[in-house]
C-alpha positions as CSV (number, residue, x, y, z in Angstrom):
1,L,210.6,81.0,41.0
2,L,213.3,79.1,43.0
3,Q,211.4,79.5,46.2
4,Y,208.2,78.3,44.6
5,N,209.9,75.1,43.3
6,D,211.4,74.5,46.8
7,K,207.9,74.7,48.3
8,Q,206.6,72.3,45.7
9,S,209.4,69.8,46.3
10,Q,208.8,70.0,50.1
11,S,205.1,69.5,49.7
12,A,205.7,66.5,47.4
13,S,208.2,64.9,49.8
14,S,206.0,65.5,52.8
15,S,203.0,64.0,51.1
16,G,205.2,61.0,50.1
17,K,206.2,60.6,53.7
18,K,202.6,60.8,54.8
19,R,201.5,58.2,52.2
20,K,204.4,55.9,53.3
21,F,203.4,56.3,57.0
22,E,199.8,55.4,56.2
23,E,200.8,52.3,54.2
24,N,203.1,51.1,57.1
25,H,200.4,52.0,59.7
26,E,197.8,50.0,57.8
27,E,200.1,47.0,57.8
28,D,200.7,47.3,61.6
29,V,197.1,47.4,62.5
30,G,195.7,43.9,62.8
31,D,192.0,42.9,62.7
32,T,191.6,43.0,66.4
33,E,188.2,43.7,67.8
34,V,189.3,47.2,68.8
35,S,190.7,48.1,65.4
36,L,187.6,46.8,63.6
37,F,185.4,48.8,66.0
38,V,187.4,52.0,65.5
39,R,187.3,51.6,61.7
40,S,183.6,51.1,61.8
41,I,183.1,54.2,64.0
42,E,185.4,56.2,61.6
43,K,183.3,55.2,58.6
44,S,180.1,56.3,60.4
45,L,181.5,59.6,61.6
46,N,182.8,60.4,58.1
47,G,179.3,60.1,56.7
48,M,177.6,62.4,59.2
49,D,176.6,66.0,58.8
50,A,178.1,68.6,61.2
51,R,175.2,68.5,63.7
52,T,175.0,64.7,64.0
53,F,178.8,64.6,64.2
54,A,178.7,67.0,67.2
55,L,176.1,65.0,69.0
56,A,178.0,61.7,68.3
57,R,181.2,63.3,69.6
58,L,179.5,64.3,72.9
59,E,178.1,60.8,73.3
60,I,181.5,59.2,72.6
61,S,183.0,61.5,75.2
62,R,180.4,60.4,77.8
63,V,181.1,56.8,77.1
64,L,184.9,57.2,77.3
65,F,184.5,59.2,80.6
66,D,182.3,56.4,82.0
67,C,184.9,53.8,80.9
68,Q,187.7,55.7,82.6
69,Y,186.0,56.9,85.8
70,G,183.1,54.4,86.2
71,D,179.5,54.8,85.6
72,R,178.3,58.2,87.0
73,K,174.8,56.7,87.7
74,L,176.3,54.4,90.3
75,V,178.2,57.1,92.1
76,Q,176.0,59.4,94.3
């Protein structure tokens, strides 16, 4: 019983810390173009089924790769 109560209190304190972090994090994030873009992508991804999400993840990976290493079509 004591061990169970300890786990409950640890769980409650960690969820409280997570909530506090999220609240502070939301205050830190301004409405920059990037943050607005990321939030809109997040909303879209949350509404997708598993197959569509997997396809979107691949496309996002391609775009990020192209941003980091240049457009693959131009390099031959």
